[in-house]
All heavy atoms as an XYZ file, in Angstrom:
793
protein
N       0.847     -1.178      0.000
C       0.000      0.000      0.000
C       0.891      1.240      0.000
O       1.857      1.323      0.755
C      -0.911     -0.024      1.218
C      -1.765      1.182      1.375
S      -2.899      0.948      2.741
C      -4.365      1.531      2.001
N       0.568      2.189     -0.835
C       1.329      3.425     -0.936
C       0.923      4.397      0.167
O      -0.240      4.426      0.573
C       1.091      4.076     -2.299
C       1.586      3.308     -3.511
C       1.140      4.009     -4.791
C       3.092      3.179     -3.478
N       1.883      5.213      0.642
C       1.520      6.231      1.641
C       0.603      7.268      1.003
O       0.591      7.436     -0.215
C       2.865      6.846      2.032
C       3.797      6.512      0.938
C       3.294      5.256      0.292
N      -0.172      7.984      1.822
C      -1.069      8.994      1.255
C      -0.260     10.077      0.531
O       0.842     10.426      0.954
C      -1.804      9.563      2.468
C      -0.998      9.171      3.641
C      -0.222      7.942      3.269
N      -0.814     10.583     -0.532
C      -0.138     11.618     -1.305
C      -0.194     12.940     -0.546
O      -1.240     13.332     -0.015
C      -0.819     11.767     -2.662
C      -0.041     12.642     -3.612
C      -0.609     12.593     -5.003
O      -0.975     11.497     -5.457
O      -0.698     13.658     -5.627
N       0.937     13.616     -0.488
C       0.999     14.908      0.185
C       0.312     15.968     -0.658
O       0.308     15.893     -1.885
C       2.461     15.313      0.414
C       3.256     14.456      1.378
C       4.715     14.887      1.388
C       2.680     14.556      2.774
N      -0.244     16.975      0.008
C      -0.809     18.076     -0.769
C       0.323     18.791     -1.513
O       1.478     18.748     -1.077
C      -1.443     18.984      0.287
C      -0.850     18.587      1.579
C      -0.367     17.172      1.437
N       0.010     19.440     -2.611
C       1.068     20.124     -3.357
C       1.592     21.334     -2.583
O       0.867     21.947     -1.802
C       0.373     20.562     -4.644
C      -1.070     20.632     -4.291
C      -1.291     19.590     -3.227
N       2.852     21.627     -2.812
C       3.423     22.848     -2.237
C       2.755     24.056     -2.888
O       2.455     24.024     -4.087
C       4.925     22.924     -2.520
C       5.872     22.301     -1.521
C       7.293     22.335     -2.052
C       5.799     22.967     -0.179
N       2.535     25.107     -2.122
C       2.007     26.321     -2.752
C       3.075     26.921     -3.670
O       4.262     26.618     -3.533
C       1.710     27.234     -1.560
C       2.555     26.736     -0.450
C       2.744     25.261     -0.691
N       2.662     27.751     -4.571
C       3.606     28.426     -5.464
C       4.476     29.373     -4.651
O       3.972     30.220     -3.911
C       2.852     29.190     -6.545
N       5.776     29.187     -4.758
C       6.746     30.022     -4.051
C       7.738     30.576     -5.054
O       8.044     29.927     -6.056
C       7.524     29.207     -3.011
C       6.750     28.491     -1.912
C       7.690     27.626     -1.088
C       6.026     29.479     -1.026
N       8.266     31.763     -4.757
C       9.386     32.239     -5.550
C      10.601     31.383     -5.195
O      10.607     30.692     -4.171
C       9.709     33.718     -5.265
O      10.198     33.836     -3.918
C       8.496     34.623     -5.464
N      11.608     31.415     -6.020
C      12.824     30.659     -5.716
C      13.412     31.114     -4.376
O      13.861     30.303     -3.575
C      13.846     30.843     -6.838
C      15.122     30.032     -6.588
C      16.032     30.053     -7.768
N      15.447     29.176     -8.780
C      15.722     29.239    -10.063
N      16.558     30.144    -10.510
N      15.174     28.407    -10.912
N      13.374     32.418     -4.119
C      13.904     32.947     -2.863
C      13.075     32.463     -1.670
O      13.629     32.132     -0.620
C      13.942     34.472     -2.911
N      11.747     32.434     -1.815
C      10.904     31.921     -0.724
C      11.190     30.445     -0.481
O      11.243     30.007      0.668
C       9.426     32.108     -1.061
C       8.944     33.535     -0.972
C       7.526     33.709     -1.481
O       7.105     32.978     -2.401
O       6.831     34.599     -0.950
N      11.374     29.686     -1.544
C      11.722     28.276     -1.396
C      13.032     28.096     -0.666
O      13.164     27.232      0.206
N      14.006     28.929     -0.991
C      15.307     28.874     -0.311
C      15.147     29.244      1.158
O      15.733     28.606      2.034
C      16.284     29.822     -1.006
C      17.685     29.774     -0.469
C      18.434     28.488     -0.794
O      17.992     27.709     -1.659
O      19.471     28.260     -0.143
N      14.333     30.247      1.453
C      14.075     30.647      2.842
C      13.471     29.478      3.618
O      13.945     29.146      4.717
C      13.138     31.853      2.874
C      12.567     32.237      4.244
C      13.670     32.648      5.202
C      11.537     33.341      4.088
N      12.457     28.851      3.067
C      11.804     27.718      3.736
C      12.799     26.577      3.946
O      12.880     25.995      5.036
C      10.583     27.233      2.926
C       9.481     28.288      2.933
C      10.059     25.894      3.429
C       8.805     28.501      4.260
N      13.567     26.249      2.921
C      14.545     25.155      3.037
C      15.578     25.436      4.107
O      15.890     24.565      4.934
C      15.252     24.917      1.700
C      14.359     24.270      0.664
O      13.283     23.737      1.031
O      14.749     24.302     -0.532
N      16.133     26.642      4.120
C      17.169     26.970      5.109
C      16.574     27.059      6.518
O      17.207     26.662      7.495
C      17.865     28.280      4.752
C      18.642     28.266      3.437
C      19.791     27.267      3.314
N      19.421     25.884      3.229
C      19.023     25.223      2.123
N      18.916     25.839      0.980
N      18.715     23.941      2.171
N      15.345     27.575      6.634
C      14.684     27.648      7.939
C      14.497     26.246      8.517
O      14.839     25.989      9.675
C      13.339     28.368      7.813
C      12.521     28.319      9.074
C      12.824     29.136     10.158
C      11.456     27.433      9.195
C      12.075     29.080     11.326
C      10.711     27.371     10.360
C      11.028     28.198     11.421
O      10.289     28.123     12.575
N      13.975     25.333      7.701
C      13.745     23.967      8.192
C      15.067     23.251      8.485
O      15.144     22.454      9.420
C      12.900     23.178      7.197
C      11.424     23.591      7.159
C      10.695     22.860      6.041
C      10.750     23.352      8.502
N      16.085     23.553      7.716
C      17.402     22.980      8.007
C      17.890     23.454      9.372
O      18.389     22.662     10.170
C      18.389     23.390      6.903
C      19.747     22.760      7.026
C      20.678     23.156      5.886
O      20.224     23.747      4.889
O      21.874     22.868      6.011
N      17.714     24.747      9.663
C      18.111     25.286     10.970
C      17.286     24.651     12.093
O      17.820     24.295     13.147
C      17.960     26.806     10.984
N      15.988     24.494     11.865
C      15.115     23.872     12.866
C      15.570     22.442     13.150
O      15.640     22.022     14.314
C      13.646     23.904     12.385
C      12.768     22.942     13.163
C      13.099     25.316     12.487
N      15.878     21.691     12.098
C      16.341     20.314     12.288
C      17.630     20.276     13.118
O      17.782     19.436     14.009
C      16.574     19.628     10.941
C      15.284     19.338     10.182
O      14.205     19.309     10.810
O      15.364     19.153      8.954
N      18.526     21.199     12.833
C      19.778     21.245     13.590
C      19.522     21.641     15.045
O      20.102     21.058     15.963
C      20.767     22.203     12.920
C      21.302     21.713     11.574
C      22.016     22.844     10.844
C      22.208     20.506     11.757
N      18.651     22.619     15.267
C      18.316     23.000     16.643
C      17.675     21.840     17.392
O      17.930     21.654     18.589
C      17.389     24.215     16.652
C      18.058     25.542     16.338
C      17.013     26.629     16.114
C      19.022     25.932     17.458
N      16.867     21.049     16.707
C      16.284     19.861     17.327
C      17.355     18.872     17.759
O      17.226     18.212     18.796
N      18.422     18.746     16.968
C      19.521     17.840     17.327
C      20.357     18.387     18.483
O      20.998     17.631     19.208
C      20.420     17.600     16.113
C      19.751     16.734     15.063
C      20.578     16.530     13.816
N      21.989     16.298     14.057
C      22.932     16.522     13.148
N      22.629     16.962     11.950
N      24.195     16.284     13.443
N      20.322     19.713     18.659
C      21.087     20.355     19.736
C      20.291     20.395     21.041
O      20.867     20.408     22.127
C      21.475     21.797     19.324
C      22.399     21.778     18.112
C      22.129     22.545     20.473
C      22.578     23.134     17.445
N      18.981     20.389     20.962
C      18.090     20.567     22.106
C      18.505     19.660     23.270
O      18.386     18.444     23.195
C      16.649     20.264     21.690
C      15.646     20.537     22.790
O      16.011     20.805     23.920
N      14.375     20.453     22.443
N      18.978     20.249     24.381
C      19.433     19.424     25.507
C      18.291     18.691     26.214
O      18.531     17.719     26.921
C      20.107     20.427     26.448
C      19.536     21.750     26.088
C      19.161     21.678     24.630
N      17.059     19.116     26.008
C      15.919     18.436     26.627
C      15.525     17.184     25.861
O      14.720     16.399     26.348
C      14.726     19.383     26.715
N      16.080     16.991     24.684
C      15.673     15.845     23.888
C      16.806     14.940     23.447
O      16.570     13.969     22.748
N      18.029     15.264     23.799
C      19.182     14.480     23.363
C      20.069     14.139     24.545
O      20.067     14.821     25.555
C      19.968     15.253     22.310
C      19.147     15.454     21.064
O      18.740     14.507     20.433
N      18.862     16.707     20.737
N      20.846     13.095     24.395
C      21.671     12.646     25.515
C      23.163     12.801     25.285
O      23.929     12.712     26.229
C      21.385     11.162     25.827
O      21.661     10.387     24.661
C      19.945     10.965     26.259
N      23.596     13.020     24.062
C      25.027     13.081     23.786
C      25.488     14.465     23.377
O      24.745     15.231     22.764
N      26.729     14.778     23.720
C      27.275     16.086     23.365
C      27.862     16.105     21.963
O      27.837     17.148     21.304
C      28.370     16.514     24.353
O      29.402     15.526     24.385
C      27.796     16.725     25.741
N      28.373     14.988     21.473
C      29.042     14.998     20.182
C      28.075     15.330     19.052
O      28.371     16.175     18.196
C      29.744     13.667     19.904
C      30.531     13.695     18.612
C      31.717     14.420     18.526
C      30.074     13.037     17.490
C      32.428     14.480     17.346
C      30.784     13.091     16.299
C      31.961     13.809     16.231
O      32.665     13.873     15.062
N      26.920     14.707     19.042
C      25.921     15.011     18.014
C      25.467     16.454     18.087
O      25.274     17.114     17.058
N      25.299     16.964     19.300
C      24.927     18.369     19.476
C      26.012     19.305     18.992
O      25.731     20.337     18.376
N      27.261     18.943     19.258
C      28.388     19.755     18.800
C      28.423     19.815     17.277
O      28.565     20.883     16.683
C      29.701     19.187     19.337
C      30.984     19.813     18.795
C      31.065     21.289     19.145
C      32.196     19.060     19.324
N      28.272     18.669     16.639
C      28.284     18.627     15.167
C      27.123     19.440     14.595
O      27.284     20.155     13.612
C      28.221     17.177     14.680
C      29.396     16.311     15.096
C      30.642     16.699     14.422
N      30.427     16.507     12.979
C      31.352     16.589     12.072
N      32.576     16.868     12.425
N      31.077     16.407     10.803
N      25.964     19.332     15.210
C      24.806     20.095     14.744
C      25.035     21.594     14.944
O      24.671     22.396     14.079
C      23.543     19.636     15.462
N      25.645     21.981     16.058
C      25.923     23.396     16.314
C      26.914     23.952     15.291
O      26.770     25.089     14.830
C      26.459     23.581     17.732
N      27.900     23.157     14.924
C      28.846     23.591     13.903
C      28.138     23.790     12.565
O      28.377     24.769     11.859
C      29.979     22.575     13.763
C      30.886     22.544     14.970
C      31.815     21.341     14.988
O      31.541     20.312     14.382
N      32.931     21.483     15.694
N      27.249     22.886     12.216
C      26.502     23.004     10.965
C      25.512     24.166     11.024
O      25.210     24.793      9.999
C      25.778     21.694     10.661
N      25.007     24.457     12.210
C      24.041     25.540     12.364
C      24.643     26.884     11.969
O      23.954     27.731     11.408
C      23.528     25.588     13.812
C      22.463     26.619     14.123
C      21.211     26.399     13.275
C      22.120     26.575     15.605
N      25.912     27.063     12.232
C      26.568     28.318     11.849
C      26.480     28.502     10.335
O      26.094     29.570      9.848
C      28.039     28.336     12.326
C      28.765     29.565     11.825
C      28.106     28.257     13.852
N      26.811     27.471      9.586
C      26.737     27.549      8.117
C      25.289     27.755      7.651
O      25.027     28.523      6.727
C      27.314     26.287      7.489
C      28.814     26.151      7.679
C      29.368     24.941      6.939
N      28.851     23.663      7.426
C      29.335     22.999      8.474
N      30.351     23.496      9.158
N      28.813     21.839      8.834
N      24.371     27.085      8.296
C      22.963     27.200      7.919
C      22.427     28.592      8.222
O      21.642     29.145      7.444
C      22.130     26.126      8.638
O      22.647     24.852      8.255
C      20.665     26.210      8.279
N      22.851     29.166      9.345
C      22.414     30.520      9.696
C      22.897     31.525      8.655
O      22.161     32.451      8.282
C      22.916     30.899     11.085
N      24.105     31.347      8.156
C      24.619     32.225      7.103
C      23.782     32.072      5.833
O      23.407     33.059      5.199
C      26.116     31.934      6.834
C      26.600     32.633      5.576
C      26.956     32.344      8.033
N      23.454     30.844      5.472
C      22.631     30.605      4.275
C      21.226     31.181      4.455
O      20.646     31.730      3.513
C      22.569     29.111      3.975
N      20.683     31.079      5.660
C      19.366     31.645      5.948
C      19.413     33.168      5.838
O      18.542     33.791      5.225
C      18.912     31.205      7.344
C      17.563     31.682      7.840
C      16.441     31.261      6.907
C      17.310     31.124      9.235
N      20.444     33.759      6.400
C      20.620     35.215      6.293
C      20.735     35.630      4.829
O      20.123     36.600      4.392
C      21.874     35.643      7.053
C      22.135     37.151      6.962
C      23.579     37.529      7.115
N      24.389     36.886      6.092
C      25.702     36.691      6.218
N      26.330     37.047      7.317
N      26.385     36.124      5.243
N      21.516     34.882      4.061
C      21.702     35.219      2.651
C      20.392     35.123      1.865
O      20.133     35.941      0.983
C      22.766     34.316      2.026
C      24.163     34.601      2.564
O      24.364     35.637      3.237
O      25.062     33.763      2.312
N      19.561     34.127      2.186
C      18.273     33.987      1.512
C      17.378     35.196      1.806
O      16.740     35.742      0.901
C      17.584     32.695      1.942
N      17.359     35.613      3.060
C      16.549     36.782      3.425
C      17.112     38.060      2.812
O      16.362     38.926      2.349
C      16.461     36.903      4.941
C      15.537     35.896      5.607
C      15.819     35.796      7.097
C      14.088     36.268      5.352
N      18.436     38.193      2.794
C      19.059     39.382      2.203
C      18.747     39.459      0.704
O      18.461     40.546      0.179
C      20.570     39.365      2.448
N      18.786     38.330      0.019
C      18.468     38.306     -1.401
C      17.017     38.734     -1.636
O      16.728     39.541     -2.533
C      18.711     36.911     -1.978
C      18.333     36.720     -3.444
C      19.163     37.633     -4.335
C      18.515     35.269     -3.839
N      16.114     38.223     -0.822
C      14.712     38.612     -0.954
C      14.568     40.125     -0.769
O      13.865     40.793     -1.533
C      13.853     37.869      0.069
C      13.676     36.398     -0.222
S      12.728     35.546      1.054
C      11.082     36.167      0.698
N      15.236     40.646      0.233
C      15.138     42.077      0.522
C      15.699     42.908     -0.631
O      15.083     43.893     -1.054
C      15.865     42.402      1.826
C      15.688     43.808      2.267
N      14.505     44.289      2.762
C      16.543     44.848      2.256
C      14.637     45.563      3.055
N      15.869     45.935      2.752
N      16.852     42.506     -1.167
C      17.452     43.229     -2.290
C      16.555     43.202     -3.524
O      16.530     44.153     -4.295
C      18.818     42.638     -2.650
C      19.941     43.060     -1.745
C      21.300     42.743     -2.319
N      21.448     41.368     -2.776
C      21.839     40.338     -2.017
N      22.105     40.534     -0.741
N      21.955     39.128     -2.529
N      15.832     42.127     -3.712
C      14.934     42.000     -4.867
C      13.613     42.747     -4.671
O      12.750     42.718     -5.534
C      14.618     40.533     -5.119
C      15.775     39.762     -5.667
C      15.332     38.360     -5.943
N      16.384     37.600     -6.579
C      16.305     36.314     -6.846
N      15.213     35.636     -6.529
N      17.291     35.702     -7.427
N      13.450     43.372     -3.528
C      12.225     44.100     -3.266
C      11.134     43.255     -2.624
O      10.016     43.723     -2.458
N      11.444     42.015     -2.276
C      10.484     41.160     -1.573
C      10.585     41.498     -0.089
O      11.254     40.823      0.669
C      10.803     39.679     -1.823
C      10.687     39.250     -3.264
C      11.039     37.789     -3.456
O      10.446     36.928     -2.772
O      11.920     37.519     -4.289
N       9.923     42.576      0.305
C      10.083     43.073      1.673
C       9.038     42.533      2.633
O       9.161     42.722      3.838
C      10.034     44.615      1.692
O       8.792     45.039      1.115
C      11.196     45.206      0.901
N       8.016     41.860      2.113
C       6.980     41.286      2.973
C       6.923     39.780      2.769
O       7.062     39.293      1.654
C       5.614     41.893      2.651
C       5.535     43.364      2.987
C       4.141     43.920      2.768
O       3.171     43.149      2.873
O       4.038     45.114      2.494
N       6.723     39.071      3.867
C       6.556     37.627      3.797
C       5.067     37.315      3.713
O       4.263     37.916      4.426
C       7.153     36.952      5.038
C       8.662     37.120      5.222
C       9.095     36.518      6.546
C       9.420     36.496      4.069
N       4.712     36.409      2.865
C       3.318     35.986      2.731
C       3.092     34.830      3.713
O       3.246     33.660      3.372
C       3.028     35.590      1.283
C       3.301     36.707      0.333
N       2.423     37.753      0.167
C       4.364     36.979     -0.453
C       2.930     38.610     -0.698
N       4.111     38.163     -1.091
N       2.757     35.207      4.942
C       2.707     34.255      6.057
C       1.841     33.039      5.790
O       2.238     31.912      6.071
C       2.223     34.952      7.332
C       3.145     36.056      7.755
O       4.115     36.360      7.081
N       2.852     36.680      8.868
N       0.639     33.244      5.266
C      -0.266     32.109      5.057
C       0.319     31.114      4.051
O       0.276     29.900      4.267
C      -1.634     32.601      4.591
N       0.896     31.626      2.981
C       1.489     30.760      1.961
C       2.704     30.027      2.519
O       2.871     28.818      2.310
C       1.889     31.589      0.720
O       0.723     32.249      0.228
C       2.493     30.724     -0.355
N       3.553     30.747      3.222
C       4.750     30.126      3.783
C       4.389     29.118      4.871
O       5.015     28.055      4.971
C       5.703     31.198      4.308
C       6.268     32.124      3.218
C       7.059     33.264      3.835
C       7.112     31.355      2.225
N       3.364     29.415      5.664
C       2.919     28.459      6.687
C       2.384     27.191      6.031
O       2.638     26.074      6.509
C       1.847     29.092      7.574
N       1.667     27.332      4.931
C       1.163     26.164      4.209
C       2.324     25.315      3.691
O       2.300     24.091      3.788
C       0.242     26.613      3.062
C      -0.745     25.565      2.646
C      -1.875     26.098      1.793
N      -1.412     26.520      0.483
C      -1.572     27.741     -0.029
N      -2.187     28.674      0.665
N      -1.133     28.028     -1.218
N       3.355     25.974      3.154
C       4.540     25.250      2.685
C       5.218     24.518      3.838
O       5.630     23.359      3.703
C       5.514     26.208      2.009
N       5.317     25.165      4.988
C       5.932     24.523      6.153
C       5.142     23.293      6.583
O       5.714     22.262      6.936
C       6.046     25.516      7.317
C       7.104     26.600      7.152
C       6.951     27.666      8.230
C       8.499     26.003      7.175
N       3.830     23.379      6.548
C       3.005     22.225      6.926
C       3.201     21.059      5.959
O       3.317     19.912      6.379
C       1.535     22.624      6.995
C       1.203     23.411      8.234
C      -0.294     23.654      8.380
N      -0.494     24.662      9.398
C      -0.612     25.968      9.144
N      -0.596     26.418      7.910
N      -0.761     26.827     10.137
N       3.239     21.362      4.656
C       3.443     20.302      3.659
C       4.794     19.625      3.878
O       4.929     18.411      3.707
C       3.342     20.877      2.222
C       3.794     19.864      1.189
C       1.913     21.328      1.937
N       5.782     20.404      4.294
C       7.140     19.870      4.499
C       7.358     19.360      5.921
O       8.495     19.235      6.368
C       8.171     20.944      4.132
C       8.148     21.338      2.650
C       9.006     22.568      2.414
C       8.599     20.170      1.790
N       6.281     19.061      6.635
C       6.336     18.458      7.967
C       6.937     19.402      9.016
O       7.570     18.978      9.970
C       7.131     17.143      7.906
C       6.766     16.179      9.008
O       5.698     16.341      9.620
O       7.570     15.255      9.266
N       6.724     20.697      8.814
C       7.281     21.693      9.717
C       6.776     21.602     11.141
O       7.513     21.879     12.084
N       5.532     21.187     11.324
C       5.002     21.100     12.693
C       5.750     20.052     13.508
O       6.138     20.299     14.650
C       3.503     20.809     12.655
C       2.713     21.996     12.128
C       1.258     21.674     11.873
O       0.956     20.619     11.304
O       0.430     22.513     12.266
N       5.974     18.893     12.922
C       6.722     17.844     13.635
C       8.174     18.277     13.843
O       8.731     18.106     14.925
C       6.686     16.527     12.855
C       7.459     15.394     13.564
C       7.662     14.178     12.677
N       8.400     14.462     11.467
C       9.738     14.567     11.398
N      10.466     14.423     12.468
N      10.329     14.819     10.244
N       8.750     18.865     12.821
C      10.158     19.238     12.894
C      10.402     20.340     13.925
O      11.390     20.304     14.659
C      10.648     19.642     11.513
C      10.652     18.447     10.559
C      10.745     18.832      9.118
N      12.095     19.202      8.730
C      12.432     19.510      7.486
N      11.509     19.491      6.528
N      13.671     19.830      7.206
N       9.511     21.315     14.009
C       9.689     22.384     14.992
C       9.391     21.910     16.413
O       9.924     22.464     17.367
C       8.818     23.612     14.662
O       7.458     23.212     14.581
C       9.264     24.277     13.380
N       8.571     20.884     16.557
C       8.271     20.360     17.894
C       9.520     19.821     18.580
O       9.605     19.820     19.809
C       7.207     19.273     17.806
N      10.501     19.368     17.801
C      11.740     18.834     18.380
C      12.575     19.919     19.063
O      13.474     19.625     19.818
C      12.576     18.157     17.296
C      11.908     16.909     16.747
C      12.780     16.195     15.745
N      14.049     15.834     16.339
C      15.206     15.824     15.676
N      15.248     16.140     14.407
N      16.321     15.482     16.286
N      12.255     21.190     18.783
C      13.008     22.302     19.357
C      12.453     22.689     20.729
O      13.164     23.218     21.565
C      12.983     23.519     18.401
C      13.684     24.720     18.999
C      13.618     23.143     17.067
N      11.196     22.389     20.998
C      10.556     22.817     22.245
C      10.955     21.921     23.416
O      11.496     20.836     23.253
C       9.035     22.825     22.081
O       8.573     21.513     21.875
N      10.640     22.415     24.605
C      10.880     21.650     25.832
C       9.688     20.725     26.037
O       8.541     21.174     26.014
C      11.043     22.592     27.038
C      11.219     21.812     28.329
C      12.201     23.545     26.814
N       9.939     19.439     26.216
C       8.807     18.521     26.405
C       8.093     18.804     27.719
O       8.690     19.337     28.664
C       9.466     17.140     26.408
C      10.896     17.360     26.698
C      11.226     18.765     26.273
N       6.810     18.456     27.800
C       6.085     18.674     29.054
C       6.667     17.787     30.153
O       7.283     16.763     29.879
C       4.646     18.267     28.710
C       4.759     17.395     27.515
C       6.004     17.807     26.783
N       6.475     18.201     31.393
C       6.988     17.370     32.495
C       6.288     16.028     32.496
O       5.157     15.894     32.038
C       6.665     18.188     33.750
C       5.631     19.169     33.350
C       5.756     19.376     31.869
N       6.955     15.011     33.047
C       6.322     13.692     33.110
C       5.058     13.730     33.969
O       4.966     14.484     34.926
C       7.385     12.783     33.718
C       8.397     13.688     34.305
C       8.262     15.029     33.672
N       4.093     12.913     33.588
C       2.842     12.811     34.338
C       3.135     12.113     35.653
O       3.592     10.976     35.674
C       1.820     12.042     33.508
C       0.465     12.003     34.182
O       0.245     12.759     35.150
O      -0.371     11.199     33.737
N       2.855     12.764     36.762
C       3.171     12.192     38.089
C       1.913     11.741     38.823
O       1.904     11.672     40.044
C       3.925     13.206     38.909
C       5.198     13.656     38.212
C       6.232     14.011     39.197
N       7.403     14.484     38.483
C       8.586     13.969     38.646
N       8.787     13.016     39.499
N       9.619     14.441     37.971
N       0.867     11.461     38.086
C      -0.368     11.045     38.742
C      -0.386      9.561     39.053
O      -1.298      9.085     39.719
C      -1.592     11.374     37.864
O      -1.467     10.717     36.610
C      -1.705     12.883     37.656
N       0.566      8.791     38.574
C       0.562      7.340     38.778
C       1.164      6.982     40.087
O       2.076      7.373     40.610
C       1.331      6.657     37.652
C       0.670      6.867     36.331
N       0.041      5.864     35.663
C       0.520      7.971     35.578
C      -0.439      6.348     34.537
N      -0.162      7.616     34.466
């Protein structure tokens, strides 16, 4: 059985696509660094090193958009793209998990 087909990505400019890609890359790296969700320092260190490069690429994507006159972000469209690309699950890895249930 095939997995369900994902909804199509909304139409994005190349710069918006680059922004979304670099943002999600940074989120994934932050999830690997998150001390509330990981147990080892080496993986976090490697992710932190990669985050520096990703932050530069993210900055460059935003700077390019700004230079091209794309001064406003279309939040609804970009949020839809993030959802299609599993952004909700990916960003959840960055948050602090709730405390354990102590009712037992």
